N, C-alpha and C positions, 0 to 999 in steps of 0.2 A: 709748349703744347698749345695749339690753336683752339681756344675755347670761346664759343659765342653763346649768348643767352638763348635758351629755348623759348619758342613762342608758346602761348597758352594752348593753341591748337595742337602743337606737337606733343606737349605734355599730356593732353587729354587722350590723344590717340594711343600713345605709348602705355598709359595707364589702362586703357581698355584692352590693349593687346596683352599686357601683363596679367590682367584679370582672367582673360580667356586661357592663357597658358597655365596659370596657377590652377584653374579648374581641371585642366587636362592632366596636370601632374598629380593632383590629389585623387584622380579617379582610377589610378593603377598602382599595384604593388610589384609589377614585373619590372626588373631593372632595365632590360633592353628597351621596353616600351617607354620607360621614363627617360632614358638617355636620348632616344629618338625624338621625344617630345621636347627635350631641352635644346637639342640642335635646331629643330624647327622653330622653337620659341626665340632663341637668340637671333636667328636670321630675321624673324618677323619683328621683334621689338627694336632691333638696331637698324633694320633695312639693309643689312649686309648681304653678301652674295653666297657665302658659305661659312660653315662652322664645324667645330668638333668638341668633344669632351675627353679630357684625360683624367684618369683616376689614379690615386696613389696606391701602389702595391705594398705588400707586407715588407718588402726589402727596401722601401723608401723611394724606389723609382716611380716614374709616371708612365702609364700605358694608355695609348689612345683606344677608346672603346667604340666610338662611332663618330663618323665625320662624313659630310656630304654637302652638296651645293643646294641652292634654292630649287633647282630642277630635279633633285634627288639623285644626282650623279655622285658615286662614292668618291671620297677624297683619299688619295694614296697616303698612307701613314708617313712614309719616308719624306715625301714632299711637304706634307703638313708640318712635320717636326722641324724641317730645315727653315721653313718660312717663319714659324711661330716661336722659334727658340728664344729670341731675345725677350719677347713679350711674356712668354710662359715663365721664363727664368725670373723675371722681375716680379711677377705675381707670386711665385713660390717664395721668393726671398722676403717680400714685403707684406704678404697676405692682404694686399690692397688691390683694388681694381685698377686697370690700366686702359685708358681710353684715348685714342688719337684719331680725331676726325680728319686730319690731314697729316700724313706721315712726313711730308716734305718739310714740316715745321719741327720735326724731331730729329736731332743730329744722329743719334745712334740707330735710327731706323732707316732714314733716307739713303744711307750709305751701305745698307746691308744688301749684298749681292742678290740673294734670292728674292727679296722684296722688290728690288729694281727690275729683275728679270720677269717677275710675275705682274709687274705694274700695280702693286698694292698701294692704295692711297689712304685707306682707313683700317684701323685695327681695334679690337676690343678684347680685353682679357679680364675675366672675372674669377675671383677665388671662390671655391666651394668649401665653406667652413661649417663643421658640425661639432658642437660641444668644444669650441675653441681649438679644434684641430683641423688643419687643412687636409681635405680629403680628395681634392681635385681642382681642375682649372677648366673653365669654359673659354673657348677662343672663337673669334669670328673676324673676317676681314672682307674687304671690298675693293674693287678697282676704281671706285669713284669716291669723292669726298662725302662723308656723311654729314649732313647739315644739322644745325640746331642741337648741339650737345651741350646744353647748359646744366646748371646744378640740379634742376628738376629731373632732367634725363638721367643724370648720374644716380639720383635717388631711385629711379625706376629700375636701373640696371642692378644696383645693389640689392634691391628687393627681389629682383628676378634671381640673382645668384643665391640669396638666402633661401628662397622657396625651392630652388633646384637642389641645394645641399640637403634640405630637410627631406625632400622626396627620395633622393639617392640613398641617404642614410636609412630611411624607413624601408626602402626596397631591399637594401643589403641585409638589414636585420631580419626582414621577412624571409629572405633567401637563406640566411643562416639557420633560421628556425626550420625551414623546409629541408635544408641539407641535413640538419641534425635529426629531423624526423625521418628522412630517407635513410640516413645512416643507422638510426635505431631500428627502423623497419627491416633494413637489410641484415643487421646484426641479429634481430629476432628471428628472421627467416632462416639464417644460417644455424642459429641455435636450435630452431625447430627441426631443421634437417638433421642436425647431429643427434638430436633427441630421438627422432624417428629411427635413425640407424642404430642407436643404442637399444631402442625398443625391439627392433628386429633381431638384434643379437641376443636378446633375452627370450626369443621365441614368441613375441607378441606382435600384433599389428594394430597400430593406433594412429588415427588422424585427428580425432576429436581434441580440441584445445584443452578442455577440462581434464580429459584423461591423460594428455601429455603433461599437464601440470602435476597430476597425481603421480605419474611415473617419475617426474623430475624430483619430487620430494623423497623418492625411495633412497637416493644416494645420501640424503641428509639424515635419514633415520636408521640407516643400515647398521650402525654400530650400537644401537640401543638394545638394552637387555630384553625388552619385550615390546611387541607391536600387535595391535588388534586391527584386523582387516574386516570391514563390514560390507556386505553386498549380497544381492539376491543370489540364489543358486545359479550356477552356470556362468557367472560373470568373469571368471578367471582369477579367483583369489589365490589359488596355489601358484600360478605363474608369477604373481606379484610377490608371494612369499619366497619363491626361488630367486627372483631378482634382488630382493632384500639381502638374501644370503650371499649371492654372488658379488654384491658390492660391499659387503662387510669385511672387516678384518678376519672373519672366520671362514672366508671363502675356501680356504684350503682344507677345512674340516668337513665332516659329513653333513648332509642335509637329509633329515629323516621326516617323512610325512606320515601322519596318523589321523584317521577319521573316526571320531567317537560316535557317530550317528548309528542308531539301531543296534548297538552292541550292549550286552548285559554289563552291569557294573563290574562283575568279577572278571569278565574277559577284558574290559577296558583297563582295570587295575593291573592285571597280569601283563597285558601288552605294554603298558606305559612304565610300570615300576619294576617289572620282572618278578620272578618267584624262585623259591627254593624247592628242591625236589621233595615231593610229598606234601606240598602246601595245599593242594586240592586234588581231587580225582583227575587223573590224566597228567599231573605234573611229574613226569618221569625223570626229568633232569633239571639241574640248576640252569636258570635262563635269565640273562640280563634283559631289562626292559628297553623300550625305545629311548627313554630319557638317558640311560647310561650309554647306549649306542651312539646317541647324538652328542655326547660330551665332547667339547672342543669345537662344536659346530652349531647347527641350528635345528631346532625341533619345530615342525609345523603341525599344529593341532587344529584340524578342520572340525567345524561344527562344535565348537567348545560350549555353545549354549545348550547342547544336549547332555552335558556331563551330569552325572548324579552328584548330589551334595557331598557324599563321602569321598568321591574322587576329587572334587573341587578342593576339599580341605587338604588332601595329600599333595595336590599340585601347588597349592599356595606355599606349602612348606618347601617344596623344591625351589620355587622362585625366590623365597625369602632367605632360606638357609643354605641353598646350593648343596643339598644333600638328598639322597633317596634311600628309601627302605623297602627292600623286596618283600613280597608276600611270604610269610612263613619265617622271616628273619627278624622278628620283633626285637628291637633294642640294638640292632646292628645297622649302622648307617654307612653309606658310601658317598663320598664327595663327588660332585659332578660340576661341570662348568659348561652350561648350555644357555644359549639365547632361545627365546620362544617367540614364534610368530603364531598367533591364534587367529582363527577366522570364524565368522558366523553370519548366518542370514537372519538371525533373531534380533529382536529389540532387547538388548541386554539390560538397559536401564529399566525397562518395563518388567523384565524377569526379576531384577533386584527388588523392585517395589512389591512384586508378588511373592517374594521370599523364595524364589526358585533358583536364584543365583547369588553367590556370596558377593557382598559389596566390596569387601577387602580384596577379593580375587579380581573383581572387575577393574578396580583402580590399579591393581598390580600388573595386569596384562596390557593395559592401555597406556603405557608410558608414551607411546605415540599411536595414532590411529589413522588408517586410510579408509576412505569411503569410495567404493567402486560403484559408479553409476550403472544402471541397467542398460542393455543394448538399445532399447527404445529411446533413450535420452542421448544417444551419441550415434546418430544415423550416418554421420560421415564415415564411421568405421564399418558399416554393414557390407558395402560392396567390396572394399579392400579385403575384409575378412573372408567373405564368400569366395573371392578369387584365390586367396591364399589357400584355403582348405581344398577348393576344387583342384587347384594345381597339384597339391600334395597327393590327393586321392587318384588323380589321373596318372601321375608318375608311378604311384604304387601299382596301378593296373597296367602300366606300360602302354598307355594310349595317349593320343593327342589331347591337349587341354581344351575342353569345350569353351565356348563363349556364351554369354547371356544375351538373349534378345532384349530389345528396348523394353518391351512389356514385362519381361522377367525381372529386369532391374527395378522397374517401377513397383512390381509386386513385392520384391525383397525389401525395398525402402518403406513400403506401406504396411508391412506386417508388424505386429506389436511385439513379437519375440518374447513371450512370457518365459520361455526356457533359456533366454539369453544366448550367449555365444555357444553353449553346449547344444542348444536346439539348432542353431545355424550350422554347426559342424556336422551334426547328424543328418541334416537335410542335404548338405553337399555330398556326403558319403553315398547317399541314395541317388541323387540326380545325376552324378557323374556317369552313371551307367546308361543314361537315357537321353543322349543328345540326338537331334534329328540328323537327316542325311547330310546336312551341311555343317555338322559339328556344333550346332547351336542348341542351347537349353531354353525351352519355351515355358510359358506360364503354366500350361496344363500339367507339366511334370512336377512343378513346384506345388501346385494345388493338390495333386494326387498324393504326394508325400505328406503334405500338411494334414490332409483329411485322414490319412491312415494313422497318424501319430497324435491326433488332436487330444485324446484323453491325457496322455502323458505330458503334453505341453502345457496343460492347465496348471501343473504344479500344485495340485490340490492337497499335497501332503504338508503344506505350510501350516503348522499348527497355530500360528499367530493370526491367520486370516479368518475373518468372520465369513458366514455364508454370503452376506451382502457384498463383501469385498471380492469373493470368488466369482459371484455372478457378474459384478461390474467388470472384472478382468476379462471374463469370457465375452461379455457384450462388446467391450472395447476391441478385442481381437476380431470379432465378427465384423464390426463396422470398418475397421482398418483394412481387413482383407477384402471386403466388398468394394471399398473405395479404390484399392489397388487394382482389382479386376476391372473396374470401370474407369481406369485412368483418371481417378479423382473427380469424375463428373458426378456432381451431387444428385442431379435429376435421375440419371441412369441408376445410381446406387440406391436411391430411395425406392425406385420402382422394383429393383431386384430384391430388396429386403421387405417389400410390402409395407413401406412406411410413407407417410406424407413428407414433403420437403421440410416442412416446419419441424416435424418430429425428428427427422434426421439431423437437421441443423442444431437442435437442442442437444442431441447426443454428441455431435462433433464438438460443440462448445464445452460440454461436460468433460470430455476426455482430452481437450486441448489439441485436437487434430487439425493440422493445416491442410487446406484444400485449395484448389485453383480459384475458388470464390473468396479466399481469404479466411 
């Protein structure tokens, strides 16, 4: 091999070029951009006319990723492989750089047909080594003799190859991370879609991520002996109870729902535990209770927080001993096999502290617990739910399904929904009858329904709420509705409510309302 000592000036230029290329390699984590920079860099540092980069594939072969001339003309891979074969093969075998300033001095190169035909006079091959593994080869050649390839120049080229290998390895790892992230994101997207379909098959409409997570946990807890569901009135607790039953091993058994709210203790006891003929006035026949009827399946007890203490004690016995005693049949017990899903909108731990709910029963019914957020905390669900209910009511009336105007959508999203999904469903049942001539439901129809049902929507029957809490809930609803009517314009909303902007901003901050002003 013809080797001449490099001049100090040549060394200095190549070191400057190396520094510039190294900076460009360090500034990117995109593999294509780095490979392009490497090709440009090898051409610049060696003064060659063209170059390419080959990278090792998983099967051990080497694929050309990018190649071009100094003028930016793409280098055909077939031609590049034919010309570079001997040099690339030697670099792969030795893991050492191969530099020929004049190929006429190299026996196995000057006789190579492709090199002769292309009139190649100088070649450079550099190994790309990362963590002692060859990951690729840089190749460059020229039709003229490259001068001044001394030991200093070789050091520059070795440094260039090392920097290039580091940049490629870094970009590949970054790409793998992104690929894994993309794969995970795609897997998560597919799982969410599957979950949405499962939700739909359970008669629910959910888009909110937290609610989807709640639903996903249903399958895990479905086989448990008792589950406690907590959430405000109207959030859909019974639908979740049915989903728990349908995913449990008891899905083939009965699902029996019972609401204990506003019923006398005697009626609750008779309904749940059953009675013997003559046990009380009006008990004309022997009758099993809902617990017996649900045996082999699931009993859903809604508003368990309203149960009288004596009923709580009998229910605890059912859960612990798996037996029931009918009214009027003291001393005779009947074995039952039932799972219980209980629901409440009450703060049960607080009732326990107040002595209104048995602590042992509380822990017995909450083997697992689901917390259902109110509709105002999952606004992604509002429009899909509204459209779902609207479509159902329209089909029931055998009429075309109306659409919401843009303002109507904004109004629905801005409302605080104190009555939750139940309130939304009732509203849709009303407004489906009042589309305009274009089949569109406008804001005025929503406002009319809301104003006509305002007292019921306040949910003032919540015994746990103080007067201050009820007032705050009403005030929040008024502010949200006013903002929705005014397209979230704070100035217009303040004017409509007779408030200063500062006072309205204070209320917006108090209730955590998001506006166009942030």
